C-alpha positions in Angstrom: 55.2 -55.2 19.2 55.5 -58.8 18.0 57.0 -61.8 19.8 58.5 -64.8 18.0 58.6 -68.1 19.9 60.5 -71.2 19.0 62.6 -74.0 20.4 66.4 -73.9 20.2 67.5 -74.5 16.7 64.1 -73.5 15.1 65.7 -70.6 13.2 64.9 -67.6 15.4 68.4 -66.1 15.5 68.9 -66.9 11.8 65.8 -64.9 11.0 67.0 -62.1 13.3 70.4 -61.8 11.6 68.8 -62.0 8.2 66.6 -59.1 8.9 69.7 -57.2 10.0 71.5 -58.1 6.8 74.5 -59.8 8.5 77.1 -61.2 6.1 76.6 -65.0 5.6 72.9 -64.8 5.9 71.5 -64.6 2.4 67.9 -64.4 1.4 67.2 -67.1 -1.2 63.5 -66.3 -1.6 61.2 -63.3 -1.1 62.0 -59.7 -0.1 62.5 -57.7 3.1 60.6 -54.3 3.3 61.1 -51.7 5.9 59.2 -48.4 5.9 57.9 -49.3 2.4 61.5 -49.6 1.1 62.9 -52.9 -0.4 66.0 -53.3 1.8 66.8 -56.9 0.6 70.2 -55.8 -0.9 71.0 -53.2 1.8 74.0 -53.9 4.1 73.7 -53.9 7.8 74.9 -50.3 8.2 72.3 -48.9 5.8 69.5 -50.8 7.5 70.6 -49.4 10.8 70.7 -45.9 9.5 67.2 -46.4 8.1 66.0 -46.9 11.7 66.7 -50.5 12.9 68.0 -51.1 16.4 69.0 -54.3 18.1 69.8 -55.8 21.5 72.0 -58.9 21.2 71.9 -61.8 23.5 75.7 -62.1 23.5 77.2 -58.8 22.2 81.0 -58.8 21.6 83.6 -57.4 24.0 85.5 -54.5 22.4 88.7 -53.5 24.2 89.7 -49.9 23.8 86.3 -48.6 22.9 84.5 -46.8 25.7 80.8 -47.4 26.3 80.3 -43.6 26.8 81.9 -42.8 23.4 79.6 -45.2 21.7 76.5 -43.7 23.4 77.7 -40.2 22.6 78.0 -41.0 18.9 74.6 -42.7 18.9 73.0 -39.6 20.5 74.7 -37.4 17.9 73.5 -39.5 15.0 70.0 -39.9 16.2 69.6 -36.1 16.3 67.6 -36.3 19.5 70.1 -34.6 21.7 70.3 -35.8 25.3 73.1 -36.7 27.6 74.8 -40.0 28.0 75.0 -39.6 31.8 71.3 -38.8 32.1 70.4 -41.9 30.1 72.8 -44.0 32.3 71.0 -42.7 35.4 67.7 -44.0 34.0 69.3 -47.5 34.1 70.9 -47.1 37.5 74.3 -47.0 35.9 77.1 -44.8 37.3 79.0 -42.3 35.3 82.1 -44.4 35.9 80.4 -47.2 34.1 80.5 -45.1 30.9 84.3 -45.1 31.1 84.6 -48.9 30.8 85.6 -50.8 27.7 82.5 -52.0 25.9 81.2 -55.2 27.5 84.6 -56.1 28.8 84.2 -57.8 32.2 80.5 -56.8 32.3 78.1 -59.1 34.3 75.1 -60.5 32.5 72.9 -57.7 34.0 75.5 -55.0 33.0 75.6 -56.3 29.5 71.8 -56.1 29.2 71.7 -52.5 30.6 74.5 -51.5 28.3 72.5 -52.8 25.3 69.4 -50.9 26.5 71.4 -47.8 27.0 72.7 -47.9 23.4 69.2 -48.5 22.1 67.9 -45.5 24.1 70.6 -43.3 22.6 70.0 -44.6 19.0 66.2 -44.1 19.3 65.4 -46.6 16.5 62.0 -46.9 14.8 62.1 -50.7 14.8 64.0 -52.5 17.5 64.7 -56.2 18.0 65.6 -58.1 21.2 67.3 -61.5 20.9 66.4 -63.6 24.0 66.1 -60.6 26.3 65.0 -62.8 29.3 67.8 -65.3 29.0 70.5 -65.4 31.6 69.6 -62.2 33.5 67.8 -61.6 36.8 64.3 -60.4 37.3 65.3 -56.8 38.0 67.0 -56.5 34.6 64.1 -58.1 32.8 61.7 -55.7 34.5 63.9 -52.8 33.6 64.0 -53.9 30.0 60.2 -54.1 29.9 59.9 -50.6 31.5 62.2 -49.0 29.0 60.7 -50.8 26.0 57.2 -49.7 27.0 58.4 -46.1 27.3 60.0 -46.3 23.8 56.7 -47.6 22.3 54.7 -44.9 24.1 57.1 -42.3 22.8 56.3 -43.4 19.3 52.7 -42.5 19.8 53.4 -38.8 20.3 52.5 -36.6 17.4 56.0 -35.1 17.3 57.7 -38.6 17.3 58.2 -41.3 14.7 56.2 -44.4 15.2 57.9 -47.3 16.9 57.6 -51.1 16.5 59.5 -54.0 17.8 60.2 -57.8 17.6 61.0 -59.9 20.7 62.7 -63.3 20.0 62.1 -65.5 23.0 62.4 -69.1 24.1 60.8 -68.9 27.5 58.5 -65.8 27.2 59.2 -64.5 30.7 59.6 -61.0 29.3 55.9 -60.9 28.5 55.3 -60.3 32.2 56.6 -56.8 31.6 55.9 -56.1 27.9 52.6 -56.3 26.1 53.0 -57.9 22.7 50.3 -57.3 20.1 50.9 -60.5 18.2 52.7 -63.8 18.7 54.2 -66.2 16.2 55.7 -69.7 16.6 58.7 -70.6 14.4 58.9 -74.4 13.8 61.5 -76.0 11.5 62.4 -72.7 9.9 58.8 -71.6 9.1 56.1 -69.6 10.8 53.8 -72.4 11.9 51.1 -70.3 13.5 50.3 -66.8 14.6 47.6 -65.3 16.9 46.8 -63.5 20.1 49.8 -63.4 22.4 48.3 -64.7 25.6 46.6 -67.6 23.8 49.7 -68.7 21.9 51.9 -68.4 25.0 49.5 -70.4 27.2 49.3 -73.2 24.6 53.1 -73.3 24.5 53.3 -73.5 28.3 50.8 -76.4 28.5 51.5 -78.3 25.3 54.9 -77.3 24.0 55.7 -75.7 20.7 54.5 -78.6 18.5 51.3 -79.0 20.6 50.6 -75.3 20.3 50.9 -75.5 16.5 48.7 -78.6 16.4 46.0 -76.9 18.5 46.2 -73.7 16.4 45.9 -75.4 13.1 43.1 -73.0 12.3 44.7 -69.9 13.8 45.2 -66.8 11.9 48.6 -67.3 10.2 48.7 -63.9 8.4 
């Protein structure tokens, strides 16, 4: 699990959408590899089918498409079986909630739980969270951490595929509930430093992003 820090406008979401292969985000230099495969020219659908999952900060509202139908299709495609209602109960969501149009009229917490529910059903090998601790209450951040940790632990079982993830965060509050193996600071569109998560985060809290980069001039940037 990696966490990417950066101020607003530093390029975090741009990187996020480029990894996903969103239209309008073109790679001008370098390659993107996933599971040893060069996916640079893959469209978003092909990348997702290969095992990428995502939780958006502001997912779209889709009238006429039921959350339960989306979750059911994801369960079917993932091949893991399971039941949408059972997954919903893990997130303290009622069965009636599954009958609602996707994200239509959802509160901030309900949107976040809807996103987690879809990720659980998809069971991706690599999942990304865009600002998971922004605009939601402590209960939902804690729940997100719990589910994420369970997904990572599931990937350690011999019968399961390995799991990895990327958290994109401005405030880092999610780290109270998820242990990230590595941290990186994005500054002016480039990875300015990388290192041990707690050290990087503490430098950011006390000295800001630029101060952290200045202090970590000799940090491991691999």
